[in-house]
C-alpha positions in Angstrom: -90.1 48.3 -47.9 -86.8 47.5 -49.8 -86.7 45.0 -52.7 -85.1 41.7 -52.4 -82.0 43.3 -54.3 -81.4 45.9 -51.4 -81.7 43.6 -49.1 -79.4 40.9 -50.5 -76.8 43.9 -51.1 -77.1 44.6 -47.4 -76.8 41.5 -46.4 -73.7 40.6 -48.2 -72.2 43.5 -46.7 -73.0 42.9 -43.5 -71.2 39.6 -44.6 -68.5 41.3 -45.7 -68.3 43.2 -42.4 -68.8 40.5 -39.9 -65.7 38.3 -41.8 -63.9 41.6 -41.7 -64.1 42.4 -38.1 -63.0 39.0 -37.1 -59.9 39.0 -39.6 -59.3 42.3 -37.2 -59.2 40.8 -34.1 -57.0 38.2 -35.5 -54.7 40.6 -36.6 -55.3 42.5 -32.7 -54.5 38.7 -31.2 -51.1 38.4 -33.3 -50.3 41.8 -32.7 -50.8 41.7 -28.8 -48.4 38.5 -29.0 -45.3 40.6 -30.7 -45.8 43.2 -28.3 -45.4 41.0 -25.5 -42.1 39.3 -27.5 -40.6 42.5 -27.7 -41.2 43.4 -24.1 -39.7 40.1 -23.2 -36.9 41.0 -25.9 -36.1 44.4 -24.1 -36.3 43.0 -20.2 -34.1 40.0 -21.6 -31.5 42.7 -23.2 -31.7 45.1 -19.8 -31.6 41.9 -17.7 -29.1 39.3 -19.5 -27.6 40.7 -22.4 -25.1 38.1 -22.8 -27.3 35.6 -23.2 -30.0 37.3 -25.5 -31.1 35.1 -28.2 -32.1 36.8 -31.3 -32.4 33.3 -33.8 -35.7 32.8 -32.5 -37.6 31.8 -35.8 -40.9 33.2 -35.1 -39.6 36.1 -33.7 -37.8 37.1 -36.6 -40.6 35.8 -38.8 -43.2 38.3 -36.9 -40.5 41.1 -37.1 -40.4 40.9 -40.8 -44.0 40.4 -41.3 -44.6 43.3 -38.9 -45.0 46.3 -41.2 -47.6 43.8 -43.8 -49.1 43.3 -40.4 -49.9 47.0 -39.2 -50.8 47.8 -43.0 -53.6 45.1 -43.1 -55.1 45.9 -39.6 -54.5 49.7 -40.7 -56.6 49.0 -44.0 -59.0 46.6 -42.7 -60.2 49.2 -40.4 -60.7 51.9 -43.0 -62.7 49.6 -45.1 -65.1 48.4 -41.8 -65.5 52.2 -41.2 -66.6 52.5 -45.0 -68.5 49.3 -44.6 -70.8 50.5 -41.4 -71.3 54.0 -43.4 -73.0 51.8 -46.0 -74.6 49.6 -43.8 -76.2 52.6 -42.1 -77.4 53.8 -45.9 -78.9 50.7 -46.3 -80.8 49.6 -43.0 -83.2 51.7 -43.0 -84.6 51.2 -45.9 -84.5 47.3 -45.6 
């Protein structure tokens, strides 16, 4: 049996883990949408290059923010792995 402090640590860590999983899922969706936009742009460039517009504000914003989104995605992936490891160490005791 574990003490209240360990149980509290476990539940706090579990809450952070769940929150990070949710953020990671949101980032996956955003990256999927950005990828689909790039596919559409590529198709448009191949099929109708003269009619392709590159001034879509959301596309431009996504392009500018892509590196930050990917960096956060990778950071969260590492954090989740570490939190999962920590949870596995605490769980048998609680």
